[in-house]
C-alpha positions as CSV (number, residue, x, y, z in Angstrom):
1,X,-24.9,-35.2,17.9
2,X,-22.6,-32.8,19.6
3,X,-19.8,-35.5,19.8
4,X,-20.2,-36.2,16.1
5,X,-20.1,-32.5,15.2
6,X,-16.9,-32.1,17.3
7,X,-15.3,-35.2,15.7
8,X,-16.3,-33.9,12.2
9,X,-14.8,-30.5,13.0
10,X,-11.5,-32.2,14.2
11,X,-11.5,-34.3,11.0
12,X,-11.9,-31.2,8.8
13,X,-9.3,-29.4,10.8
14,X,-6.9,-32.3,10.4
15,X,-7.5,-32.5,6.7
16,X,-7.0,-28.8,6.3
17,X,-3.7,-29.1,8.1
18,X,-2.6,-32.0,5.9
19,X,-3.6,-30.0,2.8
20,X,-1.4,-27.1,3.9
21,X,1.4,-29.5,4.9
22,X,1.3,-31.6,1.8
23,X,3.1,-29.1,-0.6
24,X,6.1,-29.1,1.7
25,X,6.0,-32.9,2.1
26,X,5.8,-33.4,-1.7
27,X,8.6,-30.9,-2.3
28,X,10.8,-32.6,0.4
29,X,10.2,-36.0,-1.1
30,X,11.1,-35.1,-4.6
31,X,13.6,-32.3,-4.1
32,X,15.5,-33.5,-1.0
33,X,14.8,-37.1,0.0
34,X,15.0,-38.7,-3.5
35,X,18.2,-36.9,-4.4
36,X,19.7,-37.9,-1.1
37,X,18.9,-41.6,-1.7
38,X,20.0,-41.5,-5.3
39,X,23.3,-39.9,-4.3
40,X,23.8,-42.6,-1.7
41,X,23.2,-45.2,-4.4
42,X,25.6,-43.8,-6.9
43,X,28.3,-43.3,-4.3
44,X,28.6,-47.1,-4.3
45,X,28.7,-47.3,-8.1
46,X,30.6,-46.1,-11.1
47,X,28.4,-43.9,-13.3
48,X,28.6,-44.4,-17.1
49,X,26.7,-41.9,-19.2
50,X,25.8,-43.5,-22.5
51,X,23.5,-42.7,-25.4
52,X,20.9,-45.2,-24.1
53,X,21.0,-43.6,-20.6
54,X,22.9,-43.7,-17.3
55,X,24.5,-47.0,-16.3
56,X,25.4,-47.8,-12.7
57,X,28.2,-50.3,-12.1
58,X,28.4,-51.4,-8.4
59,X,31.9,-51.0,-7.0
60,X,31.2,-51.2,-3.2
61,X,33.2,-48.9,-0.9
62,X,35.9,-48.2,-3.5
63,X,35.2,-44.5,-3.7
64,X,35.1,-44.1,0.1
65,X,38.4,-46.0,0.5
66,X,40.0,-43.9,-2.2
67,X,38.8,-40.6,-0.6
68,X,40.1,-41.5,2.8
69,X,43.3,-43.4,1.9
70,X,44.6,-42.2,-1.5
71,X,43.2,-38.8,-2.2
72,X,45.8,-36.3,-1.0
73,X,43.4,-33.4,-1.0
74,X,40.2,-34.6,0.4
75,X,41.2,-35.5,4.0
76,X,43.1,-32.2,4.5
77,X,40.2,-30.2,3.1
78,X,37.8,-32.2,5.4
79,X,39.9,-31.4,8.4
80,X,40.1,-27.7,7.4
81,X,36.3,-27.6,7.1
82,X,35.7,-29.2,10.4
83,X,38.3,-26.9,12.0
84,X,36.6,-23.8,10.5
85,X,33.2,-25.0,11.7
86,X,34.4,-25.9,15.2
87,X,36.2,-22.6,15.7
88,X,33.5,-20.5,14.1
89,X,30.6,-22.1,16.0
90,X,31.3,-20.6,19.5
91,X,32.1,-17.2,17.9
92,X,28.7,-17.1,16.1
93,X,26.8,-18.4,19.2
94,X,28.4,-15.9,21.6
95,X,28.0,-13.0,19.1
96,X,24.3,-13.9,18.4
97,X,23.6,-14.2,22.1
98,X,25.2,-10.9,23.0
99,X,23.3,-9.1,20.2
100,X,20.0,-10.8,21.2
101,X,20.5,-9.7,24.8
102,X,21.1,-6.1,23.6
103,X,18.1,-6.2,21.2
104,X,15.9,-7.5,24.0
105,X,16.4,-4.4,26.0
106,X,14.1,-1.4,25.5
107,X,15.7,1.5,23.6
108,X,14.8,3.9,20.8
109,X,15.1,2.3,17.3
110,X,15.2,-1.3,18.5
111,X,13.1,-2.5,15.5
112,X,15.6,-0.8,13.1
113,X,18.6,-2.5,14.6
114,X,16.8,-5.9,14.6
115,X,16.3,-5.4,10.8
116,X,20.0,-4.3,10.4
117,X,21.3,-7.5,12.0
118,X,19.1,-9.7,10.0
119,X,19.8,-7.8,6.7
120,X,23.1,-9.7,6.0
121,X,21.1,-13.0,5.8
122,X,19.0,-11.5,3.0
123,X,21.7,-9.7,1.2
124,X,24.4,-12.3,1.4
125,X,22.1,-14.9,0.0
126,X,22.7,-13.5,-3.5
127,X,25.4,-15.3,-5.5
128,X,27.0,-12.0,-6.6
129,X,27.7,-10.7,-3.1
130,X,28.6,-14.2,-1.9
131,X,31.2,-14.3,-4.6
132,X,32.5,-10.8,-3.6
133,X,32.8,-11.9,0.1
134,X,34.5,-15.1,-0.7
135,X,36.8,-13.8,-3.4
136,X,40.1,-12.8,-2.0
137,X,41.1,-10.8,-5.1
138,X,38.1,-8.5,-4.7
139,X,39.0,-7.9,-1.0
140,X,42.6,-7.2,-2.0
141,X,41.4,-4.8,-4.7
142,X,39.3,-2.9,-2.2
143,X,42.1,-2.6,0.3
144,X,44.6,-1.4,-2.4
145,X,42.4,1.2,-4.1
146,X,39.6,2.0,-1.8
147,X,39.6,5.6,-0.6
148,X,38.9,4.8,3.1
149,X,41.7,2.2,3.1
150,X,44.1,4.7,1.6
151,X,43.6,7.1,4.4
152,X,43.8,4.4,7.0
153,X,47.1,3.2,5.5
154,X,48.5,6.8,5.8
155,X,47.4,7.2,9.5
156,X,47.9,3.7,11.0
157,X,50.2,2.0,8.5
158,X,49.9,-0.9,6.1
159,X,50.3,-3.8,8.6
160,X,47.5,-2.4,10.8
161,X,45.3,-2.0,7.7
162,X,45.9,-5.6,6.8
163,X,44.8,-6.9,10.2
164,X,41.9,-4.5,10.2
165,X,40.8,-6.0,6.8
166,X,41.0,-9.5,8.2
167,X,39.0,-8.4,11.2
168,X,36.3,-6.8,9.0
169,X,36.2,-9.9,6.8
170,X,35.6,-12.1,9.9
171,X,33.1,-9.7,11.3
172,X,31.1,-9.8,8.0
173,X,31.2,-13.6,8.0
174,X,30.1,-13.7,11.7
175,X,27.2,-11.3,10.9
176,X,26.4,-13.4,7.9
177,X,25.9,-16.6,10.0
178,X,24.3,-14.9,13.0
179,X,21.0,-13.4,11.6
180,X,18.8,-16.4,12.2
181,X,20.4,-17.3,15.5
182,X,19.8,-13.8,16.8
183,X,16.1,-14.1,16.0
184,X,15.9,-17.5,17.7
185,X,17.7,-16.3,20.8
186,X,15.5,-13.2,20.9
187,X,12.3,-15.2,20.6
188,X,13.4,-17.4,23.6
189,X,14.4,-14.4,25.6
190,X,11.0,-12.8,25.2
191,X,9.3,-15.9,26.4
192,X,11.1,-15.9,29.8
193,X,8.8,-14.8,32.6
194,X,9.7,-11.3,33.7
195,X,8.4,-12.0,37.2
196,X,11.5,-14.2,37.9
197,X,13.8,-11.2,37.1
198,X,11.7,-9.0,39.4
199,X,11.8,-11.5,42.2
200,X,15.6,-11.9,41.8
201,X,16.0,-8.1,41.7
202,X,14.1,-7.8,45.0
203,X,16.4,-10.4,46.5
204,X,19.4,-8.3,45.6
205,X,20.6,-10.3,42.6
206,X,22.9,-8.5,40.1
207,X,22.4,-8.5,36.4
208,X,25.3,-10.9,36.0
209,X,23.8,-13.3,38.6
210,X,20.4,-13.1,36.9
211,X,22.0,-14.0,33.5
212,X,23.7,-17.1,34.9
213,X,20.8,-18.2,37.2
214,X,17.8,-17.3,35.0
215,X,18.6,-16.4,31.5
216,X,21.2,-19.0,30.5
217,X,19.3,-22.0,32.0
218,X,16.3,-21.1,29.9
219,X,18.5,-20.6,26.8
220,X,20.3,-24.0,27.0
221,X,17.8,-25.9,24.8
222,X,17.9,-23.0,22.3
223,X,21.7,-23.1,22.3
224,X,21.7,-26.7,21.3
225,X,19.2,-26.0,18.4
226,X,21.2,-22.9,17.2
227,X,24.4,-24.9,17.4
228,X,23.0,-27.6,15.2
229,X,21.7,-25.0,12.7
230,X,25.0,-23.1,12.7
231,X,27.0,-26.3,11.9
232,X,24.7,-27.2,9.0
233,X,24.7,-23.6,7.8
234,X,28.5,-23.2,7.9
235,X,29.0,-26.5,6.2
236,X,26.8,-25.6,3.3
237,X,28.8,-22.5,2.2
238,X,30.0,-22.9,-1.3
239,X,33.5,-21.5,-0.4
240,X,34.1,-24.3,2.2
241,X,37.2,-26.3,1.2
242,X,35.4,-29.6,1.1
243,X,32.6,-28.2,-0.9
244,X,35.0,-26.7,-3.4
245,X,36.7,-30.1,-3.8
246,X,33.4,-31.9,-4.2
247,X,32.2,-29.4,-6.9
248,X,35.5,-29.7,-8.7
249,X,35.1,-33.5,-9.0
250,X,31.6,-33.2,-10.3
251,X,33.1,-32.3,-13.7
252,X,35.3,-35.4,-13.9
253,X,34.7,-37.4,-17.1
254,X,35.9,-40.8,-16.0
255,X,33.8,-40.9,-12.8
256,X,31.1,-38.3,-12.9
257,X,29.0,-37.8,-9.8
258,X,29.9,-41.1,-8.1
259,X,33.1,-39.9,-6.4
260,X,31.6,-36.6,-5.5
261,X,28.6,-38.4,-4.0
262,X,31.0,-40.5,-1.8
263,X,32.8,-37.4,-0.6
264,X,29.5,-35.7,0.1
265,X,28.4,-38.5,2.3
266,X,31.7,-38.6,4.2
267,X,31.3,-34.9,4.8
268,X,27.7,-35.4,5.9
269,X,28.8,-38.1,8.4
270,X,31.5,-35.8,9.7
271,X,28.9,-33.1,10.3
272,X,26.7,-35.5,12.1
273,X,29.6,-36.5,14.3
274,X,30.4,-32.9,15.0
275,X,26.7,-32.2,15.8
276,X,26.6,-35.2,18.1
277,X,29.7,-34.1,20.0
278,X,28.4,-30.6,20.3
279,X,25.0,-31.7,21.5
280,X,26.6,-34.2,24.0
281,X,28.8,-31.5,25.4
282,X,26.0,-29.0,25.9
283,X,23.6,-31.7,27.3
284,X,26.2,-33.1,29.6
285,X,26.9,-29.6,31.0
286,X,23.2,-29.1,31.6
287,X,23.1,-32.5,33.4
288,X,26.1,-31.6,35.6
289,X,24.5,-28.2,36.5
290,X,21.3,-29.9,37.6
291,X,23.1,-32.5,39.6
292,X,25.0,-29.8,41.5
293,X,21.7,-28.2,42.7
């Protein structure tokens, strides 16, 4: 009887978990998986919008070949996107790790600063502020007529103000992409056993040595996860050169959706390649570090 009761309890628990999980599963199937499959299908077709409905004419790899060989804008935009992601990735990871290490220490107002660093993720998700950040004319207007920028121009000169504006813009973008990563790093740091630091301190290890010998090895799996998340996040920005090109071709009359779908899948494969290279580099370094022990 006891075994049956335990089995019945496990069954009810499993059904309850499935009930809570099913809304996400249904939403993923209809809102993500189905559009992905449909976009892959139409990338191999020409789309004809008629009164009777949508007609798909199979053309094979024509859109892919055109994007890679004949389109004079797509390949340069794709390379620019990959360059921006590849150069921005280490900056975001290093910045997030440094802030997480600082927020992991005990000081007055720590909870407030944690909220401050996560705030850009919430604020910048709005389309209005996203447009303001990505719009160069708005930035130029602020630098030309803003009161603070006027005083800075008087004291340090216009060229310095220009570089300061570029620095502030990059800082905002870095903070924009670092909120979630900071929380992930912070959660991992708080799970590290403090007794290891105490033992290392007794043995005379410095803070720098404890970081390289204790903290960083425990963070390596998290670094891989945050790197993958950052690549996907940076590639999904609407102001990305490739995304701008894809959105522009969505409005084409003679080949609606099909060519944009092909470009989207090429961009997705490029992201997967970049993710694979990044993960391979990080995992290989971890393997070398273990083999040297």
